[in-house]
HTML snippet that shows the backbone in 3Dmol.js (N, CA, C, O; Angstrom):
<script src="https://3Dmol.org/build/3Dmol-min.js"></script>
<div id="view" style="width:600px;height:400px;position:relative"></div>
<script>
const pdb = `
ATOM      1  N   MET A   1      44.723 -53.363 -31.320  1.00  0.00           N
ATOM      2  CA  MET A   1      43.728 -54.301 -30.831  1.00  0.00           C
ATOM      3  C   MET A   1      42.522 -54.248 -31.771  1.00  0.00           C
ATOM      4  O   MET A   1      42.061 -53.171 -32.148  1.00  0.00           O
ATOM      5  N   THR A   2      42.036 -55.393 -32.129  1.00  0.00           N
ATOM      6  CA  THR A   2      40.889 -55.451 -33.019  1.00  0.00           C
ATOM      7  C   THR A   2      39.620 -55.037 -32.283  1.00  0.00           C
ATOM      8  O   THR A   2      39.591 -54.954 -31.055  1.00  0.00           O
ATOM      9  N   ARG A   3      38.581 -54.781 -33.059  1.00  0.00           N
ATOM     10  CA  ARG A   3      37.303 -54.375 -32.465  1.00  0.00           C
ATOM     11  C   ARG A   3      36.741 -55.498 -31.582  1.00  0.00           C
ATOM     12  O   ARG A   3      36.239 -55.248 -30.486  1.00  0.00           O
ATOM     13  N   LEU A   4      36.834 -56.734 -32.077  1.00  0.00           N
ATOM     14  CA  LEU A   4      36.348 -57.873 -31.298  1.00  0.00           C
ATOM     15  C   LEU A   4      37.158 -58.026 -30.013  1.00  0.00           C
ATOM     16  O   LEU A   4      36.590 -58.271 -28.949  1.00  0.00           O
ATOM     17  N   GLY A   5      38.475 -57.885 -30.105  1.00  0.00           N
ATOM     18  CA  GLY A   5      39.335 -57.994 -28.924  1.00  0.00           C
ATOM     19  C   GLY A   5      39.021 -56.926 -27.894  1.00  0.00           C
ATOM     20  O   GLY A   5      39.019 -57.188 -26.691  1.00  0.00           O
ATOM     21  N   ARG A   6      38.756 -55.720 -28.374  1.00  0.00           N
ATOM     22  CA  ARG A   6      38.418 -54.622 -27.463  1.00  0.00           C
ATOM     23  C   ARG A   6      37.093 -54.901 -26.762  1.00  0.00           C
ATOM     24  O   ARG A   6      36.979 -54.713 -25.551  1.00  0.00           O
ATOM     25  N   ARG A   7      36.100 -55.345 -27.513  1.00  0.00           N
ATOM     26  CA  ARG A   7      34.802 -55.645 -26.907  1.00  0.00           C
ATOM     27  C   ARG A   7      34.909 -56.808 -25.924  1.00  0.00           C
ATOM     28  O   ARG A   7      34.275 -56.803 -24.869  1.00  0.00           O
ATOM     29  N   LEU A   8      35.708 -57.789 -26.278  1.00  0.00           N
ATOM     30  CA  LEU A   8      35.904 -58.920 -25.374  1.00  0.00           C
ATOM     31  C   LEU A   8      36.557 -58.463 -24.073  1.00  0.00           C
ATOM     32  O   LEU A   8      36.175 -58.911 -22.992  1.00  0.00           O
ATOM     33  N   ALA A   9      37.536 -57.575 -24.178  1.00  0.00           N
ATOM     34  CA  ALA A   9      38.194 -57.043 -22.982  1.00  0.00           C
ATOM     35  C   ALA A   9      37.220 -56.217 -22.142  1.00  0.00           C
ATOM     36  O   ALA A   9      37.272 -56.257 -20.913  1.00  0.00           O
ATOM     37  N   ILE A  10      36.337 -55.473 -22.796  1.00  0.00           N
ATOM     38  CA  ILE A  10      35.341 -54.669 -22.079  1.00  0.00           C
ATOM     39  C   ILE A  10      34.390 -55.565 -21.300  1.00  0.00           C
ATOM     40  O   ILE A  10      33.894 -55.171 -20.244  1.00  0.00           O
ATOM     41  N   ILE A  11      34.134 -56.748 -21.802  1.00  0.00           N
ATOM     42  CA  ILE A  11      33.213 -57.681 -21.142  1.00  0.00           C
ATOM     43  C   ILE A  11      33.932 -58.524 -20.100  1.00  0.00           C
ATOM     44  O   ILE A  11      33.471 -58.625 -18.963  1.00  0.00           O
ATOM     45  N   ILE A  12      35.046 -59.125 -20.466  1.00  0.00           N
ATOM     46  CA  ILE A  12      35.704 -60.125 -19.638  1.00  0.00           C
ATOM     47  C   ILE A  12      36.425 -59.541 -18.419  1.00  0.00           C
ATOM     48  O   ILE A  12      36.361 -60.116 -17.332  1.00  0.00           O
ATOM     49  N   TRP A  13      37.107 -58.413 -18.589  1.00  0.00           N
ATOM     50  CA  TRP A  13      37.913 -57.885 -17.482  1.00  0.00           C
ATOM     51  C   TRP A  13      37.055 -57.438 -16.294  1.00  0.00           C
ATOM     52  O   TRP A  13      37.338 -57.856 -15.172  1.00  0.00           O
ATOM     53  N   PRO A  14      36.017 -56.604 -16.484  1.00  0.00           N
ATOM     54  CA  PRO A  14      35.201 -56.245 -15.317  1.00  0.00           C
ATOM     55  C   PRO A  14      34.498 -57.458 -14.712  1.00  0.00           C
ATOM     56  O   PRO A  14      34.328 -57.538 -13.496  1.00  0.00           O
ATOM     57  N   ALA A  15      34.090 -58.397 -15.559  1.00  0.00           N
ATOM     58  CA  ALA A  15      33.437 -59.608 -15.054  1.00  0.00           C
ATOM     59  C   ALA A  15      34.404 -60.407 -14.181  1.00  0.00           C
ATOM     60  O   ALA A  15      34.002 -60.961 -13.158  1.00  0.00           O
ATOM     61  N   PHE A  16      35.666 -60.467 -14.575  1.00  0.00           N
ATOM     62  CA  PHE A  16      36.687 -61.160 -13.792  1.00  0.00           C
ATOM     63  C   PHE A  16      36.830 -60.522 -12.407  1.00  0.00           C
ATOM     64  O   PHE A  16      36.873 -61.218 -11.393  1.00  0.00           O
ATOM     65  N   LEU A  17      36.902 -59.194 -12.382  1.00  0.00           N
ATOM     66  CA  LEU A  17      37.061 -58.494 -11.113  1.00  0.00           C
ATOM     67  C   LEU A  17      35.848 -58.705 -10.202  1.00  0.00           C
ATOM     68  O   LEU A  17      36.007 -58.948  -9.006  1.00  0.00           O
ATOM     69  N   VAL A  18      34.653 -58.613 -10.756  1.00  0.00           N
ATOM     70  CA  VAL A  18      33.440 -58.792  -9.952  1.00  0.00           C
ATOM     71  C   VAL A  18      33.325 -60.239  -9.484  1.00  0.00           C
ATOM     72  O   VAL A  18      32.890 -60.485  -8.359  1.00  0.00           O
ATOM     73  N   ALA A  19      33.704 -61.197 -10.319  1.00  0.00           N
ATOM     74  CA  ALA A  19      33.672 -62.605  -9.911  1.00  0.00           C
ATOM     75  C   ALA A  19      34.601 -62.839  -8.719  1.00  0.00           C
ATOM     76  O   ALA A  19      34.276 -63.613  -7.818  1.00  0.00           O
ATOM     77  N   GLY A  20      35.739 -62.181  -8.716  1.00  0.00           N
ATOM     78  CA  GLY A  20      36.650 -62.293  -7.576  1.00  0.00           C
ATOM     79  C   GLY A  20      36.040 -61.746  -6.300  1.00  0.00           C
ATOM     80  O   GLY A  20      36.176 -62.347  -5.234  1.00  0.00           O
ATOM     81  N   VAL A  21      35.368 -60.608  -6.404  1.00  0.00           N
ATOM     82  CA  VAL A  21      34.707 -60.025  -5.238  1.00  0.00           C
ATOM     83  C   VAL A  21      33.568 -60.930  -4.770  1.00  0.00           C
ATOM     84  O   VAL A  21      33.407 -61.147  -3.569  1.00  0.00           O
ATOM     85  N   LEU A  22      32.780 -61.458  -5.700  1.00  0.00           N
ATOM     86  CA  LEU A  22      31.705 -62.381  -5.336  1.00  0.00           C
ATOM     87  C   LEU A  22      32.254 -63.622  -4.639  1.00  0.00           C
ATOM     88  O   LEU A  22      31.681 -64.101  -3.660  1.00  0.00           O
ATOM     89  N   GLU A  23      33.354 -64.130  -5.146  1.00  0.00           N
ATOM     90  CA  GLU A  23      33.989 -65.314  -4.540  1.00  0.00           C
ATOM     91  C   GLU A  23      34.340 -65.044  -3.077  1.00  0.00           C
ATOM     92  O   GLU A  23      34.065 -65.864  -2.200  1.00  0.00           O
ATOM     93  N   ILE A  24      34.944 -63.899  -2.828  1.00  0.00           N
ATOM     94  CA  ILE A  24      35.313 -63.533  -1.464  1.00  0.00           C
ATOM     95  C   ILE A  24      34.061 -63.380  -0.595  1.00  0.00           C
ATOM     96  O   ILE A  24      34.008 -63.881   0.528  1.00  0.00           O
ATOM     97  N   ALA A  25      33.061 -62.684  -1.128  1.00  0.00           N
ATOM     98  CA  ALA A  25      31.842 -62.422  -0.354  1.00  0.00           C
ATOM     99  C   ALA A  25      31.091 -63.713  -0.038  1.00  0.00           C
ATOM    100  O   ALA A  25      30.661 -63.910   1.099  1.00  0.00           O
ATOM    101  N   VAL A  26      30.929 -64.576  -1.005  1.00  0.00           N
ATOM    102  CA  VAL A  26      30.165 -65.810  -0.790  1.00  0.00           C
ATOM    103  C   VAL A  26      30.884 -66.737   0.171  1.00  0.00           C
ATOM    104  O   VAL A  26      30.278 -67.238   1.118  1.00  0.00           O
ATOM    105  N   PHE A  27      32.164 -66.971  -0.059  1.00  0.00           N
ATOM    106  CA  PHE A  27      32.867 -67.945   0.765  1.00  0.00           C
ATOM    107  C   PHE A  27      33.346 -67.377   2.101  1.00  0.00           C
ATOM    108  O   PHE A  27      33.982 -68.085   2.881  1.00  0.00           O
ATOM    109  N   ALA A  28      33.048 -66.116   2.365  1.00  0.00           N
ATOM    110  CA  ALA A  28      33.239 -65.593   3.716  1.00  0.00           C
ATOM    111  C   ALA A  28      32.147 -66.132   4.631  1.00  0.00           C
ATOM    112  O   ALA A  28      32.318 -66.197   5.848  1.00  0.00           O
ATOM    113  N   PHE A  29      31.006 -66.524   4.024  1.00  0.00           N
ATOM    114  CA  PHE A  29      29.862 -66.994   4.805  1.00  0.00           C
ATOM    115  C   PHE A  29      29.516 -68.460   4.556  1.00  0.00           C
ATOM    116  O   PHE A  29      28.787 -69.061   5.344  1.00  0.00           O
ATOM    117  N   VAL A  30      30.029 -69.045   3.472  1.00  0.00           N
ATOM    118  CA  VAL A  30      29.671 -70.416   3.098  1.00  0.00           C
ATOM    119  C   VAL A  30      30.914 -71.301   3.190  1.00  0.00           C
ATOM    120  O   VAL A  30      31.960 -70.976   2.628  1.00  0.00           O
ATOM    121  N   ASP A  31      30.791 -72.402   3.890  1.00  0.00           N
ATOM    122  CA  ASP A  31      31.865 -73.385   3.977  1.00  0.00           C
ATOM    123  C   ASP A  31      31.797 -74.260   2.724  1.00  0.00           C
ATOM    124  O   ASP A  31      30.749 -74.851   2.464  1.00  0.00           O
ATOM    125  N   PRO A  32      32.872 -74.367   1.940  1.00  0.00           N
ATOM    126  CA  PRO A  32      32.830 -75.175   0.718  1.00  0.00           C
ATOM    127  C   PRO A  32      32.461 -76.631   0.977  1.00  0.00           C
ATOM    128  O   PRO A  32      31.882 -77.286   0.110  1.00  0.00           O
ATOM    129  N   ALA A  33      32.786 -77.139   2.149  1.00  0.00           N
ATOM    130  CA  ALA A  33      32.428 -78.527   2.471  1.00  0.00           C
ATOM    131  C   ALA A  33      30.925 -78.691   2.667  1.00  0.00           C
ATOM    132  O   ALA A  33      30.411 -79.807   2.598  1.00  0.00           O
ATOM    133  N   ALA A  34      30.218 -77.593   2.909  1.00  0.00           N
ATOM    134  CA  ALA A  34      28.773 -77.642   3.123  1.00  0.00           C
ATOM    135  C   ALA A  34      27.987 -77.523   1.820  1.00  0.00           C
ATOM    136  O   ALA A  34      26.759 -77.608   1.834  1.00  0.00           O
ATOM    137  N   VAL A  35      28.672 -77.329   0.699  1.00  0.00           N
ATOM    138  CA  VAL A  35      27.997 -77.193  -0.597  1.00  0.00           C
ATOM    139  C   VAL A  35      27.604 -78.582  -1.087  1.00  0.00           C
ATOM    140  O   VAL A  35      28.430 -79.494  -1.132  1.00  0.00           O
ATOM    141  N   HIS A  36      26.339 -78.729  -1.452  1.00  0.00           N
ATOM    142  CA  HIS A  36      25.817 -80.006  -1.920  1.00  0.00           C
ATOM    143  C   HIS A  36      25.193 -79.848  -3.300  1.00  0.00           C
ATOM    144  O   HIS A  36      24.884 -78.737  -3.733  1.00  0.00           O
ATOM    145  N   ALA A  37      25.013 -80.974  -3.985  1.00  0.00           N
ATOM    146  CA  ALA A  37      24.333 -80.989  -5.279  1.00  0.00           C
ATOM    147  C   ALA A  37      22.855 -80.664  -5.060  1.00  0.00           C
ATOM    148  O   ALA A  37      22.370 -80.760  -3.932  1.00  0.00           O
ATOM    149  N   PRO A  38      22.131 -80.282  -6.112  1.00  0.00           N
ATOM    150  CA  PRO A  38      20.709 -79.959  -5.961  1.00  0.00           C
ATOM    151  C   PRO A  38      19.868 -81.095  -5.357  1.00  0.00           C
ATOM    152  O   PRO A  38      18.843 -80.841  -4.725  1.00  0.00           O
ATOM    153  N   ASP A  39      20.302 -82.335  -5.553  1.00  0.00           N
ATOM    154  CA  ASP A  39      19.526 -83.453  -4.984  1.00  0.00           C
ATOM    155  C   ASP A  39      19.929 -83.771  -3.543  1.00  0.00           C
ATOM    156  O   ASP A  39      19.411 -84.727  -2.964  1.00  0.00           O
ATOM    157  N   GLY A  40      20.836 -82.998  -2.954  1.00  0.00           N
ATOM    158  CA  GLY A  40      21.203 -83.158  -1.559  1.00  0.00           C
ATOM    159  C   GLY A  40      22.449 -83.979  -1.316  1.00  0.00           C
ATOM    160  O   GLY A  40      22.923 -84.054  -0.183  1.00  0.00           O
ATOM    161  N   ARG A  41      22.997 -84.601  -2.357  1.00  0.00           N
ATOM    162  CA  ARG A  41      24.215 -85.397  -2.182  1.00  0.00           C
ATOM    163  C   ARG A  41      25.429 -84.480  -2.063  1.00  0.00           C
ATOM    164  O   ARG A  41      25.461 -83.418  -2.685  1.00  0.00           O
ATOM    165  N   PRO A  42      26.425 -84.874  -1.277  1.00  0.00           N
ATOM    166  CA  PRO A  42      27.670 -84.097  -1.242  1.00  0.00           C
ATOM    167  C   PRO A  42      28.350 -84.141  -2.610  1.00  0.00           C
ATOM    168  O   PRO A  42      28.247 -85.136  -3.328  1.00  0.00           O
ATOM    169  N   LEU A  43      29.029 -83.083  -2.960  1.00  0.00           N
ATOM    170  CA  LEU A  43      29.677 -83.020  -4.278  1.00  0.00           C
ATOM    171  C   LEU A  43      30.899 -83.925  -4.370  1.00  0.00           C
ATOM    172  O   LEU A  43      31.231 -84.405  -5.453  1.00  0.00           O
ATOM    173  N   GLY A  44      31.557 -84.159  -3.269  1.00  0.00           N
ATOM    174  CA  GLY A  44      32.738 -85.018  -3.288  1.00  0.00           C
ATOM    175  C   GLY A  44      33.938 -84.355  -3.938  1.00  0.00           C
ATOM    176  O   GLY A  44      34.818 -85.041  -4.457  1.00  0.00           O
ATOM    177  N   LEU A  45      33.985 -83.030  -3.917  1.00  0.00           N
ATOM    178  CA  LEU A  45      35.100 -82.277  -4.492  1.00  0.00           C
ATOM    179  C   LEU A  45      35.906 -81.632  -3.375  1.00  0.00           C
ATOM    180  O   LEU A  45      35.403 -81.405  -2.274  1.00  0.00           O
ATOM    181  N   SER A  46      37.151 -81.344  -3.674  1.00  0.00           N
ATOM    182  CA  SER A  46      37.986 -80.651  -2.694  1.00  0.00           C
ATOM    183  C   SER A  46      37.529 -79.198  -2.568  1.00  0.00           C
ATOM    184  O   SER A  46      36.808 -78.681  -3.422  1.00  0.00           O
ATOM    185  N   ASP A  47      37.960 -78.558  -1.496  1.00  0.00           N
ATOM    186  CA  ASP A  47      37.616 -77.150  -1.304  1.00  0.00           C
ATOM    187  C   ASP A  47      38.121 -76.301  -2.467  1.00  0.00           C
ATOM    188  O   ASP A  47      37.421 -75.404  -2.938  1.00  0.00           O
ATOM    189  N   THR A  48      39.330 -76.584  -2.923  1.00  0.00           N
ATOM    190  CA  THR A  48      39.906 -75.832  -4.035  1.00  0.00           C
ATOM    191  C   THR A  48      39.080 -75.996  -5.305  1.00  0.00           C
ATOM    192  O   THR A  48      38.884 -75.033  -6.047  1.00  0.00           O
ATOM    193  N   ALA A  49      38.599 -77.196  -5.557  1.00  0.00           N
ATOM    194  CA  ALA A  49      37.768 -77.426  -6.746  1.00  0.00           C
ATOM    195  C   ALA A  49      36.451 -76.671  -6.642  1.00  0.00           C
ATOM    196  O   ALA A  49      35.974 -76.126  -7.636  1.00  0.00           O
ATOM    197  N   ILE A  50      35.864 -76.632  -5.467  1.00  0.00           N
ATOM    198  CA  ILE A  50      34.605 -75.895  -5.280  1.00  0.00           C
ATOM    199  C   ILE A  50      34.842 -74.399  -5.439  1.00  0.00           C
ATOM    200  O   ILE A  50      34.039 -73.713  -6.073  1.00  0.00           O
ATOM    201  N   TYR A  51      35.925 -73.886  -4.877  1.00  0.00           N
ATOM    202  CA  TYR A  51      36.259 -72.464  -5.063  1.00  0.00           C
ATOM    203  C   TYR A  51      36.430 -72.152  -6.547  1.00  0.00           C
ATOM    204  O   TYR A  51      35.924 -71.142  -7.036  1.00  0.00           O
ATOM    205  N   SER A  52      37.139 -73.014  -7.255  1.00  0.00           N
ATOM    206  CA  SER A  52      37.409 -72.780  -8.678  1.00  0.00           C
ATOM    207  C   SER A  52      36.135 -72.836  -9.510  1.00  0.00           C
ATOM    208  O   SER A  52      35.892 -71.959 -10.339  1.00  0.00           O
ATOM    209  N   LEU A  53      35.330 -73.856  -9.292  1.00  0.00           N
ATOM    210  CA  LEU A  53      34.074 -73.967 -10.038  1.00  0.00           C
ATOM    211  C   LEU A  53      33.161 -72.777  -9.764  1.00  0.00           C
ATOM    212  O   LEU A  53      32.559 -72.225 -10.685  1.00  0.00           O
ATOM    213  N   ALA A  54      33.061 -72.387  -8.505  1.00  0.00           N
ATOM    214  CA  ALA A  54      32.220 -71.236  -8.160  1.00  0.00           C
ATOM    215  C   ALA A  54      32.726 -69.975  -8.848  1.00  0.00           C
ATOM    216  O   ALA A  54      31.932 -69.190  -9.365  1.00  0.00           O
ATOM    217  N   PHE A  55      34.040 -69.777  -8.858  1.00  0.00           N
ATOM    218  CA  PHE A  55      34.601 -68.593  -9.516  1.00  0.00           C
ATOM    219  C   PHE A  55      34.222 -68.568 -10.994  1.00  0.00           C
ATOM    220  O   PHE A  55      33.795 -67.531 -11.501  1.00  0.00           O
ATOM    221  N   PHE A  56      34.370 -69.691 -11.688  1.00  0.00           N
ATOM    222  CA  PHE A  56      34.057 -69.703 -13.113  1.00  0.00           C
ATOM    223  C   PHE A  56      32.561 -69.532 -13.378  1.00  0.00           C
ATOM    224  O   PHE A  56      32.175 -68.931 -14.380  1.00  0.00           O
ATOM    225  N   VAL A  57      31.730 -70.050 -12.498  1.00  0.00           N
ATOM    226  CA  VAL A  57      30.281 -69.823 -12.629  1.00  0.00           C
ATOM    227  C   VAL A  57      29.973 -68.344 -12.420  1.00  0.00           C
ATOM    228  O   VAL A  57      29.220 -67.755 -13.195  1.00  0.00           O
ATOM    229  N   PHE A  58      30.545 -67.740 -11.388  1.00  0.00           N
ATOM    230  CA  PHE A  58      30.343 -66.311 -11.155  1.00  0.00           C
ATOM    231  C   PHE A  58      30.831 -65.501 -12.345  1.00  0.00           C
ATOM    232  O   PHE A  58      30.161 -64.561 -12.774  1.00  0.00           O
ATOM    233  N   TRP A  59      31.986 -65.856 -12.878  1.00  0.00           N
ATOM    234  CA  TRP A  59      32.576 -65.130 -14.008  1.00  0.00           C
ATOM    235  C   TRP A  59      31.664 -65.228 -15.235  1.00  0.00           C
ATOM    236  O   TRP A  59      31.455 -64.236 -15.932  1.00  0.00           O
ATOM    237  N   ALA A  60      31.130 -66.403 -15.495  1.00  0.00           N
ATOM    238  CA  ALA A  60      30.241 -66.583 -16.645  1.00  0.00           C
ATOM    239  C   ALA A  60      28.960 -65.763 -16.478  1.00  0.00           C
ATOM    240  O   ALA A  60      28.513 -65.113 -17.423  1.00  0.00           O
ATOM    241  N   ILE A  61      28.376 -65.790 -15.298  1.00  0.00           N
ATOM    242  CA  ILE A  61      27.126 -65.061 -15.070  1.00  0.00           C
ATOM    243  C   ILE A  61      27.344 -63.556 -15.196  1.00  0.00           C
ATOM    244  O   ILE A  61      26.553 -62.862 -15.835  1.00  0.00           O
ATOM    245  N   VAL A  62      28.407 -63.058 -14.591  1.00  0.00           N
ATOM    246  CA  VAL A  62      28.681 -61.625 -14.668  1.00  0.00           C
ATOM    247  C   VAL A  62      29.073 -61.231 -16.092  1.00  0.00           C
ATOM    248  O   VAL A  62      28.765 -60.119 -16.521  1.00  0.00           O
ATOM    249  N   SER A  63      29.740 -62.110 -16.829  1.00  0.00           N
ATOM    250  CA  SER A  63      30.079 -61.823 -18.227  1.00  0.00           C
ATOM    251  C   SER A  63      28.829 -61.627 -19.073  1.00  0.00           C
ATOM    252  O   SER A  63      28.788 -60.748 -19.934  1.00  0.00           O
ATOM    253  N   VAL A  64      27.822 -62.438 -18.830  1.00  0.00           N
ATOM    254  CA  VAL A  64      26.550 -62.280 -19.555  1.00  0.00           C
ATOM    255  C   VAL A  64      25.943 -60.921 -19.223  1.00  0.00           C
ATOM    256  O   VAL A  64      25.431 -60.240 -20.112  1.00  0.00           O
ATOM    257  N   GLY A  65      25.994 -60.524 -17.970  1.00  0.00           N
ATOM    258  CA  GLY A  65      25.486 -59.205 -17.581  1.00  0.00           C
ATOM    259  C   GLY A  65      26.253 -58.079 -18.257  1.00  0.00           C
ATOM    260  O   GLY A  65      25.652 -57.104 -18.709  1.00  0.00           O
ATOM    261  N   CYS A  66      27.581 -58.204 -18.331  1.00  0.00           N
ATOM    262  CA  CYS A  66      28.401 -57.192 -19.008  1.00  0.00           C
ATOM    263  C   CYS A  66      28.099 -57.148 -20.500  1.00  0.00           C
ATOM    264  O   CYS A  66      28.045 -56.070 -21.093  1.00  0.00           O
ATOM    265  N   LEU A  67      27.901 -58.313 -21.109  1.00  0.00           N
ATOM    266  CA  LEU A  67      27.560 -58.373 -22.522  1.00  0.00           C
ATOM    267  C   LEU A  67      26.234 -57.665 -22.778  1.00  0.00           C
ATOM    268  O   LEU A  67      26.113 -56.884 -23.721  1.00  0.00           O
ATOM    269  N   LEU A  68      25.247 -57.939 -21.938  1.00  0.00           N
ATOM    270  CA  LEU A  68      23.949 -57.280 -22.099  1.00  0.00           C
ATOM    271  C   LEU A  68      24.071 -55.772 -21.917  1.00  0.00           C
ATOM    272  O   LEU A  68      23.448 -55.009 -22.656  1.00  0.00           O
ATOM    273  N   ALA A  69      24.858 -55.336 -20.950  1.00  0.00           N
ATOM    274  CA  ALA A  69      25.059 -53.902 -20.736  1.00  0.00           C
ATOM    275  C   ALA A  69      25.731 -53.261 -21.942  1.00  0.00           C
ATOM    276  O   ALA A  69      25.367 -52.155 -22.343  1.00  0.00           O
ATOM    277  N   LEU A  70      26.708 -53.949 -22.522  1.00  0.00           N
ATOM    278  CA  LEU A  70      27.391 -53.418 -23.701  1.00  0.00           C
ATOM    279  C   LEU A  70      26.426 -53.318 -24.880  1.00  0.00           C
ATOM    280  O   LEU A  70      26.434 -52.329 -25.613  1.00  0.00           O
ATOM    281  N   ARG A  71      25.602 -54.336 -25.056  1.00  0.00           N
ATOM    282  CA  ARG A  71      24.622 -54.312 -26.149  1.00  0.00           C
ATOM    283  C   ARG A  71      23.585 -53.206 -25.942  1.00  0.00           C
ATOM    284  O   ARG A  71      23.186 -52.547 -26.902  1.00  0.00           O
ATOM    285  N   LEU A  72      23.151 -53.000 -24.713  1.00  0.00           N
ATOM    286  CA  LEU A  72      22.167 -51.961 -24.435  1.00  0.00           C
ATOM    287  C   LEU A  72      22.752 -50.558 -24.606  1.00  0.00           C
ATOM    288  O   LEU A  72      22.016 -49.606 -24.866  1.00  0.00           O
ATOM    289  N   ALA A  73      24.065 -50.429 -24.460  1.00  0.00           N
ATOM    290  CA  ALA A  73      24.716 -49.131 -24.619  1.00  0.00           C
ATOM    291  C   ALA A  73      24.900 -48.759 -26.091  1.00  0.00           C
ATOM    292  O   ALA A  73      25.184 -47.603 -26.403  1.00  0.00           O
ATOM    293  N   CYS A  74      24.742 -49.728 -26.998  1.00  0.00           N
ATOM    294  CA  CYS A  74      24.894 -49.458 -28.433  1.00  0.00           C
ATOM    295  C   CYS A  74      23.644 -48.777 -28.970  1.00  0.00           C
ATOM    296  O   CYS A  74      22.525 -49.051 -28.537  1.00  0.00           O
ATOM    297  N   SER A  75      23.868 -47.885 -29.921  1.00  0.00           N
ATOM    298  CA  SER A  75      22.724 -47.257 -30.584  1.00  0.00           C
ATOM    299  C   SER A  75      22.172 -48.209 -31.640  1.00  0.00           C
ATOM    300  O   SER A  75      22.825 -49.184 -32.012  1.00  0.00           O
ATOM    301  N   ALA A  76      20.972 -47.920 -32.116  1.00  0.00           N
ATOM    302  CA  ALA A  76      20.357 -48.747 -33.155  1.00  0.00           C
ATOM    303  C   ALA A  76      21.202 -48.728 -34.422  1.00  0.00           C
ATOM    304  O   ALA A  76      21.302 -49.734 -35.125  1.00  0.00           O
ATOM    305  N   GLU A  77      21.804 -47.588 -34.708  1.00  0.00           N
ATOM    306  CA  GLU A  77      22.646 -47.484 -35.909  1.00  0.00           C
ATOM    307  C   GLU A  77      23.861 -48.405 -35.814  1.00  0.00           C
ATOM    308  O   GLU A  77      24.237 -49.034 -36.804  1.00  0.00           O
ATOM    309  N   GLU A  78      24.482 -48.492 -34.632  1.00  0.00           N
ATOM    310  CA  GLU A  78      25.639 -49.368 -34.447  1.00  0.00           C
ATOM    311  C   GLU A  78      25.251 -50.834 -34.605  1.00  0.00           C
ATOM    312  O   GLU A  78      25.971 -51.604 -35.240  1.00  0.00           O
ATOM    313  N   ILE A  79      24.131 -51.214 -34.037  1.00  0.00           N
ATOM    314  CA  ILE A  79      23.674 -52.596 -34.136  1.00  0.00           C
ATOM    315  C   ILE A  79      23.316 -52.945 -35.576  1.00  0.00           C
ATOM    316  O   ILE A  79      23.650 -54.026 -36.060  1.00  0.00           O
ATOM    317  N   ASN A  80      22.635 -52.024 -36.260  1.00  0.00           N
ATOM    318  CA  ASN A  80      22.286 -52.275 -37.668  1.00  0.00           C
ATOM    319  C   ASN A  80      23.520 -52.309 -38.555  1.00  0.00           C
ATOM    320  O   ASN A  80      23.559 -53.077 -39.516  1.00  0.00           O
ATOM    321  N   ALA A  81      24.539 -51.489 -38.256  1.00  0.00           N
ATOM    322  CA  ALA A  81      25.780 -51.502 -39.026  1.00  0.00           C
ATOM    323  C   ALA A  81      26.498 -52.845 -38.848  1.00  0.00           C
ATOM    324  O   ALA A  81      27.068 -53.376 -39.802  1.00  0.00           O
ATOM    325  N   GLU A  82      26.470 -53.393 -37.630  1.00  0.00           N
ATOM    326  CA  GLU A  82      27.087 -54.704 -37.392  1.00  0.00           C
ATOM    327  C   GLU A  82      26.350 -55.791 -38.167  1.00  0.00           C
ATOM    328  O   GLU A  82      26.978 -56.694 -38.719  1.00  0.00           O
ATOM    329  N   ALA A  83      25.030 -55.708 -38.210  1.00  0.00           N
ATOM    330  CA  ALA A  83      24.230 -56.728 -38.901  1.00  0.00           C
ATOM    331  C   ALA A  83      24.514 -56.705 -40.392  1.00  0.00           C
ATOM    332  O   ALA A  83      24.592 -57.762 -41.017  1.00  0.00           O
ATOM    333  N   THR A  84      24.669 -55.527 -40.973  1.00  0.00           N
ATOM    334  CA  THR A  84      24.945 -55.461 -42.413  1.00  0.00           C
ATOM    335  C   THR A  84      26.390 -55.829 -42.713  1.00  0.00           C
ATOM    336  O   THR A  84      26.681 -56.345 -43.792  1.00  0.00           O
ATOM    337  N   ALA A  85      27.306 -55.572 -41.771  1.00  0.00           N
ATOM    338  CA  ALA A  85      28.716 -55.943 -41.978  1.00  0.00           C
ATOM    339  C   ALA A  85      28.897 -57.451 -41.922  1.00  0.00           C
ATOM    340  O   ALA A  85      29.758 -57.997 -42.613  1.00  0.00           O
ATOM    341  N   ASP A  86      28.087 -58.140 -41.099  1.00  0.00           N
ATOM    342  CA  ASP A  86      28.191 -59.582 -40.975  1.00  0.00           C
ATOM    343  C   ASP A  86      27.593 -60.308 -42.171  1.00  0.00           C
ATOM    344  O   ASP A  86      27.991 -61.436 -42.465  1.00  0.00           O
ATOM    345  N   ALA A  87      26.659 -59.696 -42.854  1.00  0.00           N
ATOM    346  CA  ALA A  87      25.962 -60.345 -43.980  1.00  0.00           C
ATOM    347  C   ALA A  87      26.782 -60.388 -45.236  1.00  0.00           C
ATOM    348  O   ALA A  87      26.322 -60.902 -46.255  1.00  0.00           O
TER     349      ALA A  87
END
`;
const viewer = $3Dmol.createViewer("view");
viewer.addModel(pdb, "pdb");
viewer.setStyle({}, {cartoon: {color: "spectrum"}});
viewer.zoomTo();
viewer.render();
</script>
């Protein structure tokens, strides 16, 4: 596995698992038919589409958090080595 592939797996896999838990937690209390657009209009999507969109939004948000955690766990030397390797 390449270094990029390993880092991607470190970010994406835990984010996927947490997004699944968030999906269960949120929709245990929220009816998908009650979800509306920010301006108050109904979304006009099926329940399955709302579940899917919410999951991908949760996954993206948690992925950003995992990425930030991975970056914060790197030492200054590792970050500087990456910057010189990319140049």
